[in-house]
N, C-alpha and C positions, 0 to 999 in steps of 0.2 A: 637332140642337144638339151642339156639340163637348164632349167631356169633357176632363179635365185631362191626358190623354196624347195629344191630337191637336193637330198643328200645322195651322192653317188658312191657306190662301193668301189674299192680298189679293183675288184674283179666283178664283172657282170657276166652271169652265165647265159650262154646262148643256146644251151641244151633245152630241148622241148620236154615238157612234163610227160611222164609215163603214167598211164592209167593205173590206179591202185597204189601208187607210191605214197608212203607216209610223209616223207620229206621230198618236196618237189624242187627242181631247179628254180622255178618262178618264186618260191618262198625266199630264196637267197636275194632276189632282186627287189623285194618289197621295200617301201619307204620306212623310215625310222621316226619315232617320236622322241623329242628331246626331253631330258629330265634334268631338273635343277633350275637355278635362277628364279627370278621373280618378274612379274609384269614390268615391261620397260627395259629389262636388261638386254645387253647385246651379246651375241655369241661370237667370240673372237678367236682367231688363230693364236695358239699359245704352245710353242714347241716344248715348253717345260712340263706340260701336262702329258700323262700317259696316253690319252686319246687325242692330243693335239689341239684341243679347244677348251675354252673357259668362258663361262658367263661373267660379264662385268657390268657394273652399274654404269649408266650413261654418264654420270658425274665424273667417274674416273677414266672413262674411255675417250672423252673429248680431248682434242689436242690442247695441251697446256692446262693450267689450272688457274682458277680465279683467285687472285691474291689481293686485289683491292676492289672495294665497292663503296662508293659514297653517293649521296643524293641530297638534294635540297629543293624545296618547293616554295615559291613566293607568289602571293596574290595581291592584286590591287583592285579596288572597287571605286568607281566614280572619279577616276583621276582625270583632271581637265587638261593635262599636258599632252601634246601630240607625240612626245617622245618620253619614254620612261625606262630608266635603267632598273633591272631586276636581277635577282638570283646571282649573287656573286659566290661561287663555290670554290673553296680552296681544297686542293687534294694533293697527295704525295704519291708518286709512283715508286715501286720497289726496284724496277730494273729499266735501264735504258733500252730503247728500241723494242719494248714488249708490245703486244697487241692491245691497243686501248680502244674501247668503244665509248664514245660520248653520245648520249641519247637525250636530246631535248624533246620535251612534250609540251605543247602549248594549246590554249584555246582562249578565245576572246568573245565577248558579247558587248553590245552597246544599245542605245535607245533608238537606233535607226531601224525602220522596217525593211529598208533595202540593204540586205546583207552585203557589206563591202569587205574588202580584204585589207587586213593589217599586215605589217611586216615584222618578222622576228629576226634579229641579228644575234649570232653567237660568236663570241670572241674567246680564243684560247690564248692565254698569256698576252692579252691586249692586242691580238691580231685578229681582224675580222676573218672568220673561218667559214661561216655559212650565213646565208640570207634566204629565208623561205617565207612564202605567204601563209597567213593564218586567217581563214575566213571568220568574220565576226558573227558566227552562227552557233557558237557553243559546241562545235564538233572538234574533238581532239585531233591535233596534227602532230605527227611523230616523225623524226628524222634520225637516221643512224649515221654518225660521223666516225668512221674507222681511222685510226692513226697508228703508225708504226715507227715514227721518227721522233718521239718525245724522249727526253732524257729522264733519268731517275731524279727524284727529289720533288720539290714543291712546284705546283702549277695553279693557275686560276682559270676557271671558265666562267664567263659572264654572258648574260642575255639581256637584250632590251627590245621593247616594242616601239613601233612607230605606227601612228594611226592618223588618218585624215578626218576622222569623225570622233570628237570627244564629247562627253567623258567616256572613257573605256573601262571595262572590267576585264581583267586578264589574269590568267594563271600560267605560270611557267615552272615546270619541273625539269631538272637536269640530273641524269644518272651517269656515272663514270664507272666503267668496268675495266680492270686490267688483268690480262691473261699472260702467264709466262710459261715457257716450255718446261 
């Protein structure tokens, strides 16, 4: 049985090689080397091609295309409040029910030697969508929030930190990607 790296001929010869033959049946069965494309391209089935395959860039071969990308980063240093609104990102979607990835990244530090956990809340259109812990140790925390039920037009994604140990230093970045078919 062939694996994912083997090109199989439409016909595989079962005839044994004869001594002294210039062209042997086993030559017919040898593997092939692909020609064309560049590093990272995908070899895809394409019946419009004479050989039935085509190299394609990964960027054009993924399902859907990226039509919207927005991002915003906000940083606070030495804030004495236990709760801090941050990063209000306005974005517009091209199409209703498209695939949207909302990716918040956060990290916090404070003056405590006992690294405790702060909390990050993410709101989409003023509805609490995610709450995740962010350790106050300066290590980046990232969450991916996929959505397929948003309408086209304007939306808001907002984040805020809650901490039991102030003052806090916090950075929050939010990225929004929209893919359409």
